[in-house]
RODO-2510 file (C-alpha; in nm, 4 decimals, decimal comma):
residues 504
     n   res          X          Y          Z
     1     m    -0,2220    -0,5311    -3,0353
     2     n     0,0789    -0,3778    -3,2534
     3     i     0,3075    -0,1450    -3,1317
     4     k     0,1619     0,1584    -3,3328
     5     i    -0,1752     0,1153    -3,1839
     6     y    -0,0267     0,0945    -2,8191
     7     l     0,1581     0,4100    -2,9026
     8     l    -0,1446     0,5927    -3,0161
     9     l    -0,3459     0,4842    -2,7220
    10     f    -0,0965     0,5752    -2,4878
    11     l    -0,0332     0,9373    -2,6368
    12     f    -0,4144     0,9857    -2,6796
    13     t    -0,4803     0,9033    -2,2929
    14     a    -0,1496     1,0921    -2,1963
    15     s    -0,2866     1,4140    -2,4004
    16     i    -0,6524     1,3736    -2,2199
    17     s    -0,4627     1,3371    -1,8538
    18     a    -0,2445     1,6291    -1,9183
    19     c    -0,5162     1,8836    -1,9851
    20     d    -0,8429     1,7292    -1,8357
    21     m    -0,9451     1,7897    -1,4708
    22     t    -1,2929     1,6538    -1,5191
    23     v    -1,2903     1,3350    -1,2790
    24     e    -1,5573     1,2336    -1,0823
    25     p    -1,6559     1,3802    -0,8343
    26     s    -1,5205     1,7092    -0,9377
    27     d    -1,6880     1,9444    -1,1709
    28     a    -1,5359     2,0681    -1,4928
    29     i    -1,3231     2,2823    -1,3209
    30     t    -1,0438     2,4991    -1,5409
    31     t    -0,7084     2,5866    -1,4032
    32     g    -0,7986     2,9633    -1,4248
    33     s    -1,1042     2,9011    -1,2272
    34     l    -0,9461     2,6725    -0,9336
    35     i    -0,8532     2,9620    -0,6985
    36     n    -1,1360     3,2271    -0,8065
    37     t    -1,4406     2,9707    -0,7321
    38     p    -1,5340     2,9287    -0,3601
    39     d    -1,5460     2,5560    -0,3614
    40     g    -1,3278     2,5354    -0,6674
    41     l    -1,0170     2,4268    -0,5124
    42     k    -1,1899     2,1722    -0,2724
    43     n    -1,3722     2,0054    -0,5739
    44     a    -1,0913     1,9634    -0,7594
    45     l    -0,8878     1,8170    -0,4927
    46     n    -1,1852     1,5847    -0,4166
    47     g    -1,1308     1,4559    -0,7648
    48     a    -0,7564     1,3655    -0,6748
    49     y    -0,8699     1,1716    -0,3548
    50     a    -1,1580     1,0187    -0,5630
    51     l    -0,8968     0,8581    -0,7861
    52     f    -0,7739     0,6418    -0,5007
    53     k    -1,1118     0,4404    -0,5036
    54     d    -1,2857     0,5248    -0,8255
    55     h    -1,3063     0,2506    -1,1421
    56     v    -1,1422     0,4858    -1,3995
    57     t    -1,1820     0,4129    -1,7838
    58     f    -0,8219     0,3047    -1,8950
    59     n    -0,7652     0,2664    -2,2724
    60     g    -1,1179     0,2984    -2,3601
    61     t    -1,2453     0,0483    -2,1330
    62     q    -1,3743     0,0506    -1,7654
    63     n    -1,2955    -0,2567    -1,5907
    64     d    -1,4440    -0,3287    -1,2529
    65     n    -1,1199    -0,4718    -1,1291
    66     n    -0,9302    -0,1635    -1,2130
    67     m    -0,8988     0,0524    -0,8858
    68     y    -0,5951     0,2127    -0,7400
    69     l    -0,6461     0,0679    -0,3994
    70     r    -0,7394    -0,2843    -0,5221
    71     q    -0,4193    -0,2887    -0,7510
    72     y    -0,2134    -0,1526    -0,4613
    73     y    -0,2860    -0,4177    -0,1981
    74     q    -0,2732    -0,6802    -0,4281
    75     l     0,0849    -0,5809    -0,6122
    76     a     0,2094    -0,5662    -0,2431
    77     d     0,0653    -0,8298    -0,0477
    78     f    -0,0041    -1,0990    -0,3222
    79     a     0,3811    -1,1210    -0,3743
    80     s     0,4394    -1,1771    -0,0010
    81     d     0,4525    -1,4692     0,2122
    82     d     0,1390    -1,3715     0,4141
    83     i    -0,1113    -1,4629     0,1392
    84     v    -0,1383    -1,8178    -0,0425
    85     c    -0,3362    -1,8449    -0,3523
    86     g    -0,6192    -2,1103    -0,3733
    87     q    -0,6355    -2,1700    -0,7424
    88     v    -0,5252    -2,0418    -1,0644
    89     t    -0,7169    -1,7250    -1,1774
    90     e    -0,7193    -1,5288    -1,5046
    91     d    -0,6938    -1,2050    -1,2848
    92     p    -0,3496    -1,0550    -1,3530
    93     l    -0,3106    -1,0428    -0,9691
    94     f    -0,1769    -1,3968    -1,0221
    95     y     0,1271    -1,2593    -1,1739
    96     s     0,2148    -1,1244    -0,8119
    97     f     0,1882    -1,4789    -0,6737
    98     t     0,4115    -1,6493    -0,9375
    99     q     0,6146    -1,3360    -0,9686
   100     d     0,6191    -1,4039    -1,3537
   101     h     0,5660    -1,0488    -1,4354
   102     t     0,5175    -0,8999    -1,7884
   103     p     0,5208    -0,5458    -1,9201
   104     t     0,1655    -0,6105    -2,0627
   105     q    -0,0192    -0,7310    -1,7657
   106     e    -0,3313    -0,4833    -1,7072
   107     n    -0,3221    -0,4276    -1,3261
   108     t     0,0310    -0,2967    -1,3445
   109     r    -0,0508    -0,0821    -1,6527
   110     y    -0,3569     0,0634    -1,5039
   111     y    -0,1832     0,1377    -1,1640
   112     w     0,1017     0,3143    -1,3386
   113     y    -0,1664     0,5315    -1,5451
   114     i    -0,3903     0,6119    -1,2407
   115     s    -0,0979     0,6881    -1,0204
   116     y     0,0364     0,9477    -1,2726
   117     k    -0,3332     1,0875    -1,3150
   118     i    -0,3326     1,1589    -0,9533
   119     i    -0,0115     1,3153    -0,9798
   120     n    -0,1088     1,5267    -1,2871
   121     n    -0,4234     1,6351    -1,1000
   122     v    -0,2491     1,7575    -0,7930
   123     n     0,0174     1,9208    -1,0213
   124     t    -0,2480     2,1332    -1,1822
   125     i    -0,4004     2,2366    -0,8690
   126     i    -0,0528     2,3272    -0,7383
   127     n     0,0223     2,5210    -1,0617
   128     a    -0,3015     2,7320    -1,0061
   129     v    -0,2835     2,7996    -0,6272
   130     e     0,0833     2,8957    -0,6347
   131     q     0,0187     3,1655    -0,8698
   132     s    -0,1478     3,3529    -0,5765
   133     a     0,1063     3,5426    -0,3575
   134     d    -0,1363     3,5767    -0,0778
   135     l    -0,2881     3,2237     0,0559
   136     d    -0,5163     3,2172     0,3624
   137     a    -0,4840     2,8945     0,6138
   138     p    -0,7419     2,6842     0,4403
   139     t    -0,6138     2,7456     0,0947
   140     q    -0,2484     2,6455     0,2417
   141     q    -0,3961     2,3388     0,3962
   142     l    -0,5553     2,2190     0,0682
   143     l    -0,2143     2,3014    -0,0985
   144     g    -0,0204     2,0777     0,1695
   145     e    -0,2712     1,7881     0,1009
   146     c    -0,1486     1,8215    -0,2788
   147     y     0,2116     1,7938    -0,1842
   148     f     0,1232     1,5057     0,0534
   149     l    -0,0688     1,3156    -0,2124
   150     r     0,2085     1,3628    -0,4558
   151     a     0,4822     1,2147    -0,2218
   152     l     0,2629     0,9147    -0,1099
   153     t     0,1905     0,8370    -0,4854
   154     n     0,5417     0,8529    -0,5680
   155     l     0,6462     0,6516    -0,2703
   156     n     0,4265     0,3714    -0,3627
   157     l     0,5357     0,3879    -0,7501
   158     v     0,9159     0,3516    -0,6582
   159     r     0,8362     0,0750    -0,4175
   160     f     0,6607    -0,1079    -0,7071
   161     f     0,8843    -0,0375    -0,9918
   162     a     1,2577     0,0195    -0,8665
   163     k     1,4997    -0,1477    -0,6357
   164     p     1,4873    -0,0283    -0,2755
   165     y     1,7126     0,2567    -0,1665
   166     s     1,8889     0,0207     0,0856
   167     i     1,9935    -0,1927    -0,2072
   168     d     2,0841     0,0377    -0,4905
   169     p     2,0264     0,4067    -0,4525
   170     q     2,1665     0,4733    -0,7884
   171     a     1,9340     0,2346    -0,9723
   172     p     1,6684     0,3556    -1,2082
   173     g     1,3741     0,4843    -1,0125
   174     i     1,0503     0,6235    -1,1557
   175     i     0,9727     0,9370    -1,3697
   176     l     0,9404     1,2464    -1,1618
   177     r     0,6745     1,4665    -1,3066
   178     t     0,6123     1,8123    -1,1303
   179     e     0,5376     2,0555    -1,4316
   180     l     0,2419     2,0667    -1,6227
   181     t     0,4081     2,1407    -1,9374
   182     e     0,6643     1,8668    -1,9263
   183     d     0,7556     1,6449    -2,2347
   184     t     0,5966     1,3262    -2,2131
   185     r     0,9343     1,1945    -2,3243
   186     k     1,1412     1,1824    -1,9962
   187     a     1,3978     0,9565    -1,8256
   188     r     1,3706     0,7807    -1,5044
   189     s     1,5263     0,9586    -1,2054
   190     t     1,7532     0,7559    -0,9908
   191     v     1,5936     0,5974    -0,6626
   192     a     1,8092     0,8502    -0,4442
   193     e     1,6578     1,1379    -0,6597
   194     v     1,3082     1,0043    -0,6176
   195     y     1,3463     0,9971    -0,2534
   196     d     1,4853     1,3202    -0,2359
   197     a     1,1922     1,4489    -0,4085
   198     i     0,9499     1,2563    -0,2023
   199     i     1,0855     1,4120     0,1233
   200     t     1,0797     1,7554    -0,0053
   201     d     0,7105     1,7159    -0,0995
   202     a     0,6151     1,5525     0,2383
   203     e     0,8268     1,8154     0,4521
   204     h     0,6755     2,0934     0,2545
   205     g     0,3196     1,9503     0,2735
   206     a     0,3502     1,9200     0,6553
   207     s     0,4614     2,2959     0,6885
   208     l     0,1528     2,4110     0,5148
   209     m    -0,1208     2,1875     0,6753
   210     n    -0,2387     2,3597     0,9998
   211     t    -0,6210     2,3233     0,9349
   212     p    -0,6980     1,9493     0,9593
   213     r    -1,0002     1,8458     0,8095
   214     g    -1,0360     1,4775     0,9362
   215     v    -0,8648     1,1472     0,8830
   216     e    -1,0148     1,0999     0,5371
   217     y    -0,8049     1,3937     0,4333
   218     a    -0,4176     1,4463     0,4618
   219     s    -0,3019     1,6466     0,7664
   220     k     0,0370     1,7388     0,9320
   221     e     0,0440     1,4319     1,1224
   222     a    -0,0343     1,2230     0,8321
   223     a     0,2606     1,3956     0,6533
   224     w     0,4942     1,3221     0,9588
   225     a     0,3738     0,9346     0,9529
   226     l     0,4393     0,9362     0,5909
   227     l     0,7968     1,0710     0,6526
   228     s     0,8535     0,8157     0,9233
   229     r     0,8010     0,5388     0,6697
   230     i     0,9953     0,7315     0,3971
   231     y     1,2862     0,7910     0,6314
   232     l     1,2903     0,4305     0,7247
   233     y     1,3105     0,3179     0,3596
   234     h     1,5667     0,5822     0,3117
   235     d     1,7906     0,4553     0,5770
   236     q     1,7890     0,7524     0,7839
   237     p     1,6942     0,5993     1,1433
   238     e     1,7156     0,9249     1,3260
   239     k     1,5009     1,1040     1,0938
   240     c     1,2466     0,8153     1,0988
   241     t     1,2417     0,8329     1,4853
   242     e     1,2137     1,2116     1,5025
   243     n     0,9016     1,2093     1,2597
   244     a     0,7342     0,9138     1,4607
   245     d     0,7651     1,1006     1,7649
   246     k     0,5872     1,3958     1,6364
   247     v     0,2981     1,2044     1,5622
   248     i     0,3131     1,0065     1,8916
   249     n     0,3535     1,3238     2,0840
   250     s     0,0905     1,5334     1,8985
   251     g    -0,1703     1,3866     2,1190
   252     r    -0,4267     1,3372     1,8374
   253     f    -0,4300     0,9599     1,8131
   254     q    -0,4205     0,6629     2,0535
   255     l    -0,3376     0,2941     1,9972
   256     e    -0,6666     0,0885     1,9787
   257     t    -0,6990    -0,1367     2,2973
   258     t    -0,7569    -0,5158     2,3120
   259     e    -1,1353    -0,4455     2,3302
   260     s    -1,1479    -0,1865     2,0502
   261     y    -0,9029    -0,3189     1,7910
   262     p    -1,1441    -0,5649     1,6483
   263     n    -1,3547    -0,3084     1,5356
   264     l    -1,0774    -0,0664     1,3947
   265     f    -1,1026    -0,1533     1,0231
   266     a    -1,4660    -0,1700     0,9858
   267     n    -1,4841     0,1593     1,1638
   268     a    -1,1705     0,3057     1,0301
   269     k    -1,3077     0,6651     0,9869
   270     n    -1,3598     0,6825     1,3552
   271     g    -1,0625     0,4726     1,4731
   272     k    -0,8626     0,6107     1,7522
   273     e    -0,5327     0,5313     1,5697
   274     t    -0,6382     0,5982     1,2145
   275     i    -0,4099     0,8955     1,0821
   276     f    -0,5240     0,8646     0,7173
   277     c    -0,7733     0,6588     0,5530
   278     v    -0,9552     0,6449     0,1897
   279     a    -1,3267     0,6932     0,2788
   280     f    -1,5738     0,4614     0,1041
   281     s    -1,9464     0,5117     0,1739
   282     n    -2,2118     0,2588     0,0516
   283     l    -2,2394     0,4415    -0,2859
   284     d    -1,8730     0,3250    -0,3192
   285     n    -1,9580    -0,0355    -0,2482
   286     y    -1,8247    -0,2451    -0,5496
   287     g    -1,9526    -0,5874    -0,4158
   288     k    -1,7921    -0,9258    -0,5365
   289     f    -1,6958    -0,7292    -0,8577
   290     g    -1,3962    -0,5197    -0,7907
   291     s    -1,4098    -0,4518    -0,4128
   292     i    -1,0590    -0,5055    -0,2502
   293     a    -1,2396    -0,7894    -0,0025
   294     s    -1,3729    -0,9726    -0,2899
   295     m    -1,0590    -1,1952    -0,3547
   296     i    -0,9724    -1,2638     0,0152
   297     y    -1,3110    -1,2931     0,1912
   298     s    -1,6288    -1,4581     0,1196
   299     d    -1,9443    -1,5264     0,3358
   300     g    -2,0492    -1,7862     0,0701
   301     n    -2,1925    -1,5297    -0,1585
   302     s    -2,0218    -1,1827    -0,0968
   303     g    -1,6927    -1,2440    -0,3004
   304     w    -1,4585    -1,4986    -0,4732
   305     g    -1,2515    -1,5855    -0,1465
   306     e    -0,9756    -1,7361    -0,3511
   307     e    -0,6741    -1,5897    -0,1593
   308     f    -0,6231    -1,6838     0,1995
   309     a    -0,3886    -1,6168     0,5136
   310     s    -0,0678    -1,8353     0,4682
   311     a     0,0293    -2,0992     0,6967
   312     s     0,3481    -1,9291     0,7726
   313     l     0,1778    -1,6249     0,8977
   314     r    -0,0713    -1,8234     1,0793
   315     a     0,2079    -2,0287     1,2329
   316     l     0,3576    -1,7087     1,3745
   317     m     0,0108    -1,5850     1,5088
   318     q    -0,0403    -1,9321     1,6702
   319     q     0,2362    -1,8759     1,9168
   320     h    -0,0122    -1,6517     2,1023
   321     p    -0,3806    -1,7569     2,0522
   322     e    -0,4912    -1,4787     2,2913
   323     d    -0,3579    -1,2107     2,0263
   324     v    -0,6692    -1,0137     1,9204
   325     r    -0,5161    -0,9902     1,5821
   326     w    -0,6537    -1,3030     1,5169
   327     s    -0,9948    -1,1563     1,4698
   328     y    -0,9012    -1,0525     1,1201
   329     i    -0,8183    -1,4241     1,0284
   330     e    -1,1495    -1,6233     0,9796
   331     a    -1,1460    -2,0048     0,9589
   332     s    -1,4163    -2,1368     0,7060
   333     k    -1,5831    -2,4279     0,8263
   334     d    -1,8546    -2,6543     0,7037
   335     e    -2,1719    -2,7393     0,8648
   336     s    -1,9876    -3,0246     1,0721
   337     g    -1,7543    -2,7561     1,1927
   338     n    -1,4606    -2,8968     1,0023
   339     l    -1,2190    -2,6804     0,8472
   340     r    -1,2821    -2,6245     0,4643
   341     k    -1,0174    -2,6606     0,1987
   342     l    -0,9719    -2,5234    -0,1554
   343     n    -0,7481    -2,7636    -0,3553
   344     g    -0,5932    -2,8722    -0,0635
   345     i    -0,5340    -2,5522     0,1062
   346     e    -0,6816    -2,4665     0,4348
   347     i    -0,9283    -2,1789     0,4218
   348     y    -0,8488    -1,8650     0,6428
   349     y    -1,0348    -1,5614     0,5227
   350     i    -0,8993    -1,2059     0,5640
   351     r    -1,1197    -0,9521     0,7225
   352     k    -0,9189    -0,6286     0,7312
   353     f    -1,1228    -0,4899     0,4260
   354     s    -1,4806    -0,5933     0,5393
   355     f    -1,7984    -0,5231     0,7289
   356     q    -1,8069    -0,1481     0,7365
   357     d    -2,1869    -0,0954     0,8011
   358     g    -2,1916    -0,4823     0,8197
   359     d    -2,1010    -0,5237     0,4509
   360     p    -1,8432    -0,7774     0,3873
   361     n    -1,7251    -0,5975     0,0850
   362     l    -1,7004    -0,2540     0,2402
   363     s    -1,4093    -0,0711     0,4152
   364     s    -1,2417     0,2595     0,4356
   365     p    -0,8792     0,1284     0,3994
   366     i    -0,6309     0,2805     0,6309
   367     l    -0,3030     0,3901     0,4534
   368     l    -0,1461     0,5418     0,7900
   369     r    -0,2139     0,4506     1,1248
   370     l    -0,0506     0,5041     1,4643
   371     a     0,0602     0,1373     1,5111
   372     e     0,2751     0,1461     1,2063
   373     v     0,4306     0,4653     1,3286
   374     y     0,5533     0,3036     1,6496
   375     l     0,6743     0,0002     1,4457
   376     n     0,8768     0,2273     1,2194
   377     k     1,0411     0,4110     1,5170
   378     a     1,1115     0,0475     1,6652
   379     e     1,2948    -0,0693     1,3403
   380     a     1,4805     0,2708     1,3411
   381     q     1,5807     0,2303     1,6749
   382     a     1,7012    -0,1252     1,6270
   383     k     1,9148    -0,0252     1,3580
   384     l     2,0524     0,2595     1,5759
   385     g     2,1331    -0,0065     1,8548
   386     q     1,8888     0,1234     2,0777
   387     n     1,7412    -0,2239     2,1695
   388     e     1,5811    -0,1706     2,4680
   389     a     1,3960     0,1497     2,3437
   390     a     1,2941    -0,0748     2,0322
   391     l     1,1698    -0,3384     2,2738
   392     n     0,9533    -0,0934     2,4536
   393     a     0,7943     0,0361     2,1397
   394     l     0,6844    -0,3108     2,0224
   395     d     0,5365    -0,3734     2,3949
   396     e     0,3456    -0,0522     2,3279
   397     i     0,1652    -0,2375     2,0622
   398     r     0,1393    -0,6021     2,2395
   399     q    -0,0063    -0,4737     2,5489
   400     n    -0,2763    -0,3190     2,3622
   401     r    -0,3446    -0,6434     2,1673
   402     g    -0,4095    -0,8829     2,4398
   403     l    -0,0403    -0,9786     2,5034
   404     e     0,0056    -0,8159     2,8691
   405     g     0,1482    -1,1511     2,9605
   406     a     0,3951    -1,1906     2,6781
   407     l     0,5762    -0,8364     2,6938
   408     y     0,9589    -0,8012     2,6063
   409     n     1,0276    -0,5764     2,9150
   410     g     1,3278    -0,4830     2,7489
   411     r     1,4756    -0,8460     2,6830
   412     l     1,4899    -1,0292     2,3905
   413     p     1,4107    -1,4070     2,3661
   414     s     1,7245    -1,6233     2,3283
   415     g     1,8124    -1,6716     1,9660
   416     t     1,6384    -1,4014     1,8477
   417     s     1,7808    -1,0763     1,7158
   418     i     1,6238    -0,7461     1,7586
   419     l     1,5602    -0,6991     1,3871
   420     d     1,3611    -1,0469     1,3913
   421     a     1,1523    -0,9321     1,6812
   422     v     1,0802    -0,5931     1,4831
   423     l     0,9936    -0,7848     1,1733
   424     n     0,7867    -1,0483     1,3683
   425     e     0,5693    -0,7512     1,5305
   426     r     0,5505    -0,5885     1,1846
   427     r     0,4143    -0,8842     1,0185
   428     l     0,1768    -0,9642     1,2988
   429     e     0,0235    -0,5995     1,3271
   430     l     0,0349    -0,4766     0,9404
   431     a    -0,0287    -0,8069     0,7488
   432     f    -0,2363    -0,7452     0,4365
   433     e    -0,1681    -0,3598     0,4823
   434     g     0,0987    -0,3547     0,1796
   435     h     0,4186    -0,3749     0,3894
   436     r     0,5348    -0,7211     0,4266
   437     n     0,7157    -0,7965     0,0889
   438     y     0,8932    -0,4390     0,1278
   439     d     0,9920    -0,5115     0,4901
   440     l     1,1767    -0,8149     0,3916
   441     i     1,3407    -0,6936     0,0609
   442     r     1,4699    -0,3599     0,1823
   443     n     1,6263    -0,5507     0,5103
   444     k     1,7879    -0,7947     0,2537
   445     r     1,5700    -1,0970     0,3519
   446     d     1,4520    -1,3354     0,1088
   447     v     1,0502    -1,4055     0,0663
   448     i     1,0196    -1,7716     0,2061
   449     r     0,7038    -1,9419     0,0963
   450     p     0,7441    -2,2988     0,2043
   451     y     0,3636    -2,4122     0,1816
   452     w     0,1350    -2,5494    -0,0724
   453     g    -0,0143    -2,2967    -0,2970
   454     y    -0,0545    -2,1879    -0,6712
   455     h     0,2876    -1,9656    -0,6288
   456     l     0,4471    -2,3080    -0,6908
   457     r     0,4730    -2,3465    -1,0581
   458     g     0,4146    -2,6808    -1,2083
   459     l     0,2814    -2,8380    -0,8925
   460     k    -0,0474    -2,9631    -0,8024
   461     e    -0,1812    -3,0394    -0,4628
   462     t    -0,1618    -3,4141    -0,5320
   463     d     0,2046    -3,3932    -0,6414
   464     i     0,3680    -3,3532    -0,3355
   465     n     0,3433    -3,3434     0,0559
   466     p     0,3425    -2,9654     0,1315
   467     a     0,5822    -3,0036     0,4056
   468     a     0,8296    -3,1625     0,1916
   469     i     0,8560    -2,8880    -0,0740
   470     p     1,2381    -2,8611    -0,1323
   471     s     1,3913    -2,5156    -0,0676
   472     n     1,5411    -2,5278    -0,4085
   473     y     1,2232    -2,5757    -0,5776
   474     a     1,1294    -2,2876    -0,8260
   475     n     0,9279    -2,0140    -0,7107
   476     r     0,9314    -2,1559    -0,3478
   477     d     1,1544    -1,8725    -0,2258
   478     i     1,2264    -1,5457    -0,3792
   479     p     1,5886    -1,3984    -0,2933
   480     w     1,5988    -1,0458    -0,1816
   481     n     1,8048    -0,9393    -0,4628
   482     s     1,5827    -1,1226    -0,7399
   483     t     1,4893    -0,8929    -1,0463
   484     r     1,1500    -1,0490    -0,9847
   485     t     1,0781    -0,8562    -0,6603
   486     i     1,0089    -0,5243    -0,8847
   487     y     0,7605    -0,5088    -1,1741
   488     y     0,8338    -0,4077    -1,5290
   489     l     0,7510    -0,0858    -1,6552
   490     p     0,4047    -0,0937    -1,8275
   491     v     0,4466    -0,1319    -2,2203
   492     d     0,2680     0,1953    -2,2813
   493     e     0,5433     0,4013    -2,1133
   494     v     0,8083     0,2085    -2,2733
   495     l     0,6691     0,2295    -2,6200
   496     s     0,5959     0,5904    -2,6003
   497     n     0,8953     0,7086    -2,3980
   498     p     1,2221     0,5936    -2,5784
   499     d     1,4261     0,7710    -2,2733
   500     v     1,3115     0,5192    -2,0228
   501     i     1,5155     0,2112    -1,9508
   502     q     1,2917    -0,1109    -1,8692
   503     n     1,3571    -0,3217    -1,5683
   504     p     1,5526    -0,6308    -1,6404
***
């Protein structure tokens, strides 16, 4: 496709998204009617929430693989050391494994498009609602949810497409869009400016939300939980701890116990530690064509099951076989009970996005939960030199995961740093939830992948003993300061917006 066609397509879709609020499941509601229709505001906001899970037409085509959350987890986790690729695939998720990104890959192009469509939708609602001088509590709640969604969406964009704040706060970030009348042509704000805007939105959202509607919608506590994450990335550990404590002390959530944890993700909407999830129903079940689970789990027929839990993650987990977090790692065995392999790679499926209502392809992904808040607090305390407090926060998690006999009790194992302990616990607890790669990179740690898999370019399983892969082999390890740790801006944006600078 030539440049002129790309440009025309982008300008067409941009013009549609700039003025059209008709997105499923919302009705065709105009800006003027939002605050004058009894259910208008809720319906419009439902449309913004739906964009996280809907298959939305992009560039004139509806692709079953295009869904915000599917792209979110794959762009994040498939580039990490938690997942191993079992075979070559034509799905652009393969570029995350190999980190051979391009500006034309469809998954990043769609993710960029749908993210700004979410932002445009909430901007439309914000613009309409704030024209009214007197807002009742339910309307303030809905307005606060809009600010929360904009903060969350911008945070995920800046994680994928810009350097971490801890590495270079003055690096090009993303394009901040807050007004409906903005020109399509606009430069990228710096990473620091983006974080300032995200913090402002999240804090303002928290101040407005005082009428919670359930964990499938944003809430004051969800905004505080998000702020604990934001401030961790923003190198403000005191603020991270402050917001984490607000969530913990709210009394609204409890850590799942050893007994209840294995059912958390299949029962996310009723989970005791779920703070915010995207609610899927049986009507949203995309099966093996487009579900989040389809690439990482299969019961033999339910999905493709081409990606597995990595050897290095399993090695960390094997230190404590009694850990109930093993319940989300499923060994695939043949009729004789032998572990199955695909292209020489042991098959350990991932169940965190499966078995809602017993269906292997259905779940309501949890985007914020109490365990992460404790871990955000632990990392912040470690960086403040409060080692004992950090270890106590880790023990809050461990004693609820079957590790009562392996608590730190304020003492680090010999040869382990406090940050090692925190990052290991984050890896165990938050695996496959979109955190691992960014936990490493923002802490200036390399992504180490010393196991056989298709992230190793040019190798075949028969070429080399996986245990003997040299550390200097191309694509085995990714340095924290490599340009490959962030994605290229999509070609659509670059061609239509001459003011943006492409990532190197």
